[in-house]
TISE-266219 format. One record per residue: residue in three letters; z, x, y of N, C-alpha, C in turn. Coordinates in steps of 0.02 Angstrom, whole numbers, padded with zeros to 5 digits, always signed. Each point is the difference from the previous one (the first is absolute). Layout:
# residues N
ALAZXYZXYZXY ...
***
This chain:
# residues 230
UNK+06074+05518+03720-00034-00024+00002-00043-00047-00055 UNK-00026-00069+00011-00023-00021-00055-00048+00045-00038 UNK-00028+00039+00021-00062+00037-00039+00062+00053-00051 UNK+00033+00003+00019+00042+00055-00032+00049-00023-00055 UNK+00028-00077+00022+00024-00023-00039-00061-00027-00077 UNK-00033-00019+00027-00065-00018-00043+00003+00042-00060 UNK-00008+00092+00026+00011+00043-00063+00054-00006-00043 UNK+00051-00014+00037+00076+00012-00041+00001-00053-00042 UNK-00032-00049+00017+00029-00070-00033-00066+00001-00063 UNK-00058+00057+00013-00060+00008-00058+00042+00037-00048 UNK+00018+00041+00020+00032+00069-00034+00058-00042-00065 UNK+00045-00031+00058+00069-00036-00053-00033-00036-00046 UNK-00060-00049-00005-00022-00030-00033-00024+00025-00058 UNK-00027+00063+00011-00024+00049-00057+00070+00038-00042 UNK+00035-00011+00018+00062+00024-00040+00084-00035-00027 UNK-00028-00060+00046+00059-00023+00003-00019-00094-00028 UNK+00043-00037-00043-00019-00073-00007+00048-00048+00050 UNK+00020+00032+00046+00054-00062+00048-00054-00030+00050 UNK+00024-00061+00013-00034-00029+00041+00009+00037+00097 UNK-00038-00013+00029-00004+00000+00059+00022-00055+00043 UNK+00041+00006+00037+00031-00054+00040-00024+00023+00081 UNK-00010-00051+00037-00012+00004+00070+00051-00048+00052 UNK+00037+00026+00046+00033-00056+00046-00038+00028+00061 UNK-00009-00058+00063-00029+00004+00037+00042-00033+00068 UNK-00003+00027+00058+00035-00030+00063+00002+00026+00047 UNK+00034-00003+00061-00005+00008+00068+00086+00062-00003 UNK+00044-00013-00038+00069+00033+00000+00018+00012+00057 UNK-00006-00050+00033+00017+00024+00072+00063+00002+00009 UNK+00053-00026-00039+00091-00001+00011+00018-00012-00078 UNK-00001+00059-00036+00034-00022-00080+00054-00024+00001 UNK-00005-00040-00024+00062-00051-00022+00020-00009-00068 UNK+00062-00052-00030-00004+00013-00068-00038-00047-00022 UNK-00026-00041+00026-00095-00029-00040-00035+00047-00017 UNK-00006+00054+00040-00052+00034-00014+00024+00050-00073 UNK+00064+00022+00002+00032+00037-00056-00012-00048-00070 UNK+00025-00044+00020-00011-00054-00057-00061-00007-00033 UNK-00036-00011+00041-00084+00019+00001-00041+00059-00045 UNK+00010+00046+00025-00011+00064-00019+00041+00010-00074 UNK+00054-00028-00007+00038+00023-00069-00049-00053-00065 UNK-00002-00054+00049-00049-00060-00060-00070+00025-00025 UNK+00009+00037+00060-00114+00030-00009+00026+00056-00055 UNK+00049+00037+00007+00017+00068-00052-00009-00034-00066 UNK+00022-00068-00015+00012-00012-00080-00073-00042-00022 UNK-00041+00022+00034-00076-00037-00010-00039+00074-00042 UNK+00038+00067+00031-00038+00042-00042+00021+00074+00024 UNK-00039+00053-00001+00036+00048-00005-00034+00048+00051 UNK-00027-00024+00036-00007+00052+00064-00018-00054+00052 UNK+00039+00003+00055-00011-00059+00068-00032+00038+00059 UNK-00057-00040+00025-00033+00051+00066+00026-00066+00049 UNK+00021+00020+00061+00023-00037+00056-00068+00011+00038 UNK-00034-00039+00044-00051-00005+00023+00025-00027+00060 UNK-00007+00043+00062+00037-00014+00075-00046-00023+00034 UNK-00001-00082+00048-00041-00015+00046+00004+00061+00058 UNK-00061+00019+00031-00008+00045+00050+00022-00039+00081 UNK+00023+00027+00032+00032-00036+00063-00067-00039+00035 UNK-00042+00012+00015-00058-00044+00017+00001-00071-00049 UNK+00010+00024-00045-00023-00093-00027+00090-00031-00002 UNK+00058+00036-00004+00067-00028+00014-00010-00073+00052 UNK-00031-00058-00009-00009-00041+00060+00062-00048+00005 UNK+00037+00010+00037+00068-00050-00009+00018+00020+00062 UNK-00017+00001+00057+00002-00022+00063-00001+00064+00059 UNK+00008+00006+00061+00013+00073+00036+00051+00053-00009 UNK-00025+00051-00005+00038+00061-00013+00026-00011-00069 UNK-00038-00002-00055+00013-00027-00065-00040+00061-00033 UNK+00003+00015-00042+00062+00033-00036+00064+00035+00042 UNK+00061-00014-00001+00030+00041+00028+00018+00066-00011 UNK-00015-00006-00081+00011+00085-00026-00072+00010-00020 UNK-00048+00067+00019-00048+00012-00017-00033+00006-00069 UNK-00052+00028-00026-00014-00010-00053+00028+00065-00052 UNK-00018+00060+00036+00033+00058-00025+00076-00009-00020 UNK+00039-00025+00036+00088-00010-00012+00005-00059-00031 UNK-00051-00076-00035+00021-00038-00036-00029+00035-00064 UNK-00051+00034+00008-00023+00044-00066+00056+00054-00040 UNK+00035+00009+00051+00048+00067-00027+00043-00043-00023 UNK+00033-00050+00035+00064-00046-00021-00028-00027-00073 UNK-00031-00035-00005-00014-00032-00074-00016+00053-00066 UNK-00019+00080+00041-00014+00055-00064+00051+00012-00017 UNK+00087-00019+00035+00051+00032-00011+00030-00055-00046 UNK-00035-00051-00015+00026-00062-00055-00013+00048-00082 UNK+00051-00005-00037-00026+00060-00076-00046-00064-00031 UNK+00008-00065+00002-00046-00007-00025-00077-00019-00003 UNK-00034+00057+00080-00045-00007+00008-00037+00070-00024 UNK-00041+00010-00035-00037+00059-00015-00034+00033+00049 UNK-00054-00055+00039-00052+00025+00058+00000-00051+00054 UNK-00019+00040+00053+00008-00056+00060-00068+00016+00039 UNK-00047-00054+00008-00064+00016+00028-00011-00047+00063 UNK-00027+00022+00052-00045-00029+00064-00046-00035-00023 UNK+00011-00079+00014-00039-00034-00016-00005-00032+00077 UNK-00077+00024+00026-00039+00003+00053-00048-00056+00007 UNK+00037-00061-00011-00045-00074-00025+00021-00056+00028 UNK-00006-00035+00026+00006-00072+00008+00045-00029-00078 UNK-00019+00007-00041+00038-00027-00058-00003+00048-00053 UNK+00030-00031-00065+00013+00063-00053-00048+00002-00054 UNK-00076-00033+00029-00071+00006-00039-00016+00049-00036 UNK-00001+00034+00073-00032+00067-00013+00026+00029-00046 UNK+00077+00037+00027+00039+00043-00058-00016-00038-00065 UNK+00015-00064-00003+00002-00018-00071-00070+00040-00053 UNK-00055-00002+00036-00062-00012-00032+00003+00087-00001 UNK+00017+00031+00028+00009+00068+00000+00068+00029-00048 UNK+00049-00038-00024+00056+00045-00034-00011-00025-00062 UNK-00032-00082-00005+00005-00009-00055+00052-00030-00052 UNK+00054-00041+00038+00084+00007-00042-00028-00042-00044 UNK+00046+00006-00068-00007-00065-00049+00065-00046+00029 UNK+00026+00018+00055+00058-00079+00022+00003+00028+00068 UNK-00012-00033+00041+00007-00023+00073+00051-00067+00019 UNK+00049+00040+00041+00073-00050-00007+00002-00013+00074 UNK+00008-00062+00020+00028-00035+00062+00059-00025-00010 UNK+00026-00026+00058+00078-00030+00005-00016-00074-00030 UNK+00043-00021-00009+00013-00070-00035-00029-00053+00073 UNK+00002+00019+00084-00031-00043+00026-00075-00003+00001 UNK-00033+00052-00043-00061-00022+00005-00015-00036-00050 UNK+00051-00042-00062-00041-00031-00049-00031-00059+00008 UNK+00019-00033+00068-00034-00048+00018-00035+00011+00052 UNK-00083-00003+00006-00018+00044+00024-00002-00058+00069 UNK+00005-00058+00035+00007-00028+00013+00060+00040+00079 UNK+00032+00039-00029+00069+00039+00054-00038+00066+00026 UNK-00080-00006-00043-00003+00070+00042-00054+00005+00049 UNK+00035-00001+00054-00030+00006+00061-00045+00035+00021 UNK-00015+00062-00032-00063+00028-00003-00072-00012-00024 UNK+00029-00047-00058-00052-00035-00035-00064+00056-00043 UNK+00061+00041-00013-00033+00089-00035+00026-00012-00065 UNK+00043-00042-00030+00024+00017-00072-00041-00014-00045 UNK-00042-00069-00014-00075+00004-00026-00043+00049-00002 UNK-00004+00033+00051-00049+00051-00009+00021+00051-00037 UNK+00068+00015+00010+00049+00065-00040-00016-00037-00066 UNK+00020-00035-00024+00019-00035-00057-00073+00008-00040 UNK-00072-00020+00013-00046+00003-00016-00041+00069+00005 UNK+00044+00047+00027-00013+00076+00028+00005+00022-00083 UNK+00072-00003-00008+00055+00021-00065-00051-00011-00063 UNK-00009-00069+00007-00049-00032-00060-00052+00019-00007 UNK-00051+00041+00044-00040-00004-00026+00005+00087-00026 UNK+00031+00030+00010+00016+00089-00044+00037-00028-00051 UNK+00002-00050-00026+00049-00026-00063+00078+00015+00011 UNK+00023-00005+00050+00085+00008+00023+00000-00074-00004 UNK+00074-00007+00033+00020-00063-00002+00060+00001+00049 UNK+00009-00052+00029+00037-00003+00076+00073-00033-00044 UNK+00051+00028+00026+00073-00018-00013+00037-00020+00064 UNK+00055-00041-00003+00037-00017+00054+00077+00011-00017 UNK+00031+00042+00045+00086-00007-00022+00035-00057-00007 UNK+00039+00011-00006+00048-00055-00019+00058-00006+00037 UNK+00010+00062+00054+00055+00026+00026+00024-00033+00083 UNK+00050-00007+00017-00008-00027+00062-00036+00029+00057 UNK-00008-00031+00055-00065+00050+00042+00030-00016+00066 UNK-00011+00049+00041+00000-00014+00080-00056+00021+00043 UNK+00006-00014+00050-00044+00034+00056+00013+00043+00032 UNK-00051+00064+00025+00026+00042+00030-00004-00012+00078 UNK-00062-00043+00005+00002-00042+00078+00065-00034+00006 UNK+00035-00034-00033+00069-00069+00005+00038+00059+00011 UNK+00006+00043-00018+00056+00045+00001-00009+00054+00073 UNK-00053+00019+00004-00010+00033+00074-00020-00041+00066 UNK-00024-00070-00017+00021-00029+00053+00074-00028-00002 UNK+00023-00017-00005+00097-00014-00013+00032+00057+00027 UNK+00008+00048-00037+00052+00049+00031-00039+00056+00020 UNK-00044+00014+00022-00011+00068+00028-00062-00034+00073 UNK+00015+00033+00056-00032-00021+00048-00074+00013+00016 UNK-00024-00001-00018-00098-00006-00023-00023-00016+00066 UNK+00023-00065+00017-00032-00030+00063+00062-00013+00052 UNK-00027-00002+00054+00053-00023+00071+00050-00057-00031 UNK+00050-00025+00019+00039-00041-00004-00042-00074+00020 UNK-00031-00019+00040-00029-00051+00009-00059-00033-00047 UNK-00039+00055-00016-00034-00008-00076+00022-00013-00059 UNK+00040+00038+00005+00038-00019-00081+00033-00074+00015 UNK+00044-00013+00060+00011-00084+00018-00078-00048-00031 UNK-00044+00030+00039-00043-00065-00002-00022-00013-00076 UNK-00012+00085-00036-00017-00018-00077+00042-00031-00041 UNK+00049+00008+00019+00088-00043-00033-00022-00085+00009 UNK-00026-00005+00063-00017-00082+00027-00060-00015-00061 UNK-00061+00030-00003-00047-00024-00036+00029-00006-00063 UNK+00015+00072-00025+00033-00021-00093+00025-00080+00012 UNK+00052+00012+00014+00017-00051-00001-00036-00079+00010 UNK-00034-00005+00059-00042-00052-00002-00055-00021-00076 UNK-00029+00060+00003-00070+00009-00036+00009+00018-00049 UNK-00039-00014-00077+00013+00042-00059-00060+00046-00013 UNK-00011+00044-00027-00069+00064+00006-00063-00049-00034 UNK+00031-00069-00034-00048-00047-00015-00043-00029+00059 UNK+00052-00024+00059-00009-00038+00048-00055+00043+00052 UNK+00011+00068+00003-00021+00064+00036-00075+00002-00028 UNK-00005+00016-00084-00077+00005-00025-00034-00054-00002 UNK+00014-00083+00001-00026-00046-00013-00046-00007+00067 UNK+00041+00010+00056-00009+00011+00083-00065+00047+00007 UNK+00000+00069-00040-00044+00032+00014-00056-00034-00051 UNK-00009-00002-00062-00046-00039-00026-00035-00046+00029 UNK+00031-00055+00043-00024-00069+00054-00043+00029+00029 UNK+00003+00066+00036-00036+00033+00062-00051+00052-00022 UNK-00009+00013-00077-00015+00043-00026-00079+00005+00041 UNK-00033-00048-00027-00080-00026+00016-00029-00026+00055 UNK+00048-00005+00059-00006-00004+00069-00028+00040+00037 UNK-00029-00014+00066-00041+00066+00011+00031-00007+00103 UNK+00045+00043-00002+00064+00002+00054-00021+00038+00041 UNK+00011-00031+00073-00022+00052+00079+00078+00006+00012 UNK+00007+00060+00034+00055+00013+00028-00014+00010+00063 UNK+00019-00040+00055-00026+00026+00073+00051+00030+00059 UNK-00003+00058-00003+00041+00019+00049+00008-00014+00070 UNK+00068+00001+00025-00011-00015+00081+00060+00002+00040 UNK-00006+00010+00072+00077+00044+00026+00010-00086+00053 UNK+00053-00003+00001+00038-00070+00041+00022+00030+00067 UNK-00033-00025+00051+00040+00023+00068+00023-00064+00033 UNK+00038+00035+00009+00069-00063+00046+00003+00026+00061 UNK+00005-00060+00059+00007-00002+00050+00077-00018+00023 UNK+00015+00017+00041+00044-00018+00044+00021-00038+00059 UNK+00025-00043+00013-00023-00019+00062+00084-00016+00032 UNK+00019+00056+00052+00059-00015+00010+00015+00003+00075 UNK+00059-00024+00039+00027-00019+00062+00047+00070-00001 UNK-00005+00038+00053+00021+00082+00012+00053-00049+00045 UNK+00081+00052-00010+00063-00016+00029+00004+00055+00056 UNK+00011-00011+00033+00037+00040+00043-00045+00036+00057 UNK-00077-00002-00003-00058+00028+00025+00003+00012+00073 UNK-00010+00047+00027-00008-00018+00064-00069-00029+00024 UNK-00024-00017+00055-00060-00046+00010-00057+00034+00006 UNK+00005+00079-00003-00057+00054+00017-00011+00017-00060 UNK+00031-00014-00079-00016-00015-00055-00084-00025-00016 UNK-00031+00046-00047-00037-00043-00001-00007-00051-00052 UNK-00029-00028-00001-00002-00077-00047-00002+00015-00061 UNK-00055+00048-00022+00014+00011-00065+00049+00026-00045 UNK+00040-00027-00050+00052+00049-00013-00003-00016-00086 UNK+00059+00050-00017-00006-00001-00081+00084-00041-00022 UNK-00007-00031-00062+00067-00001-00014+00053+00032-00014 UNK+00040+00006+00015+00065+00066+00000+00073-00053+00000 UNK+00032+00054+00006+00077-00026+00004-00001-00027+00055 UNK-00026+00001+00059+00017-00017+00060-00027-00092+00002 UNK-00058-00014-00028-00041-00038+00001+00004-00083-00031 UNK-00008-00049+00010+00024-00051-00053-00046-00014-00027 UNK-00038-00006-00062-00032-00015-00039-00051-00087+00002 UNK-00039-00011+00033-00014-00090-00009-00030-00007-00071 UNK-00041+00030-00035-00037+00002-00043-00066+00037-00022 UNK+00001+00000-00071-00049+00055-00023-00055-00055-00017 UNK-00057+00039-00001-00068-00022-00046-00033+00047-00036 UNK-00009-00004-00063-00034+00035-00052-00076+00000+00008 UNK-00014+00060+00016-00079-00023-00003-00026+00052-00049 UNK-00061-00014-00021-00036+00050-00044-00069+00024-00006 
***
């Protein structure tokens, strides 16, 4: 827990001069980018702590994360460059930064330009680490996206949804989507649900004269027209 790692860090500082380094992420699907990220983080200090976002704060879509927090933590812990793995049950790394008080907080190079951070939290994390006397470092290695890999190579969504997502990605950039959302951020929107009934008027075929005049559209009826009604 964060309380336990806080005590471990405090004791370590009393007996060692090395720097404490913190990595943070969902680590949903470990890929080469993660290994490069962790390897570079190890170069900044003598103790590396990885904080892993809990399941309820991995906001990457329906049925995500694919792997639960326990499995993700166990997978990260198998990396030899990681000394401790801690669950971060918060929306951002700010709370864990305040507790751990790392000398260096490391993020991937994709976060170096705050405009690329769709969560908008990198500035909060930067302020948090600097407030406790630490510094924010960005890695220089190649980056990958767990979400892109999962969406492309794993059947985590039905085929029709995957096709739709690919069409959206090809038509709009993340900037287009965020800009559109920003435009409606301050609007008051009312969503009214309704049921649309449809009346079918038919001419029956092959019915005896004694059959009641009210009929339903079926395979033996010729549809004349339909009228939507709500």
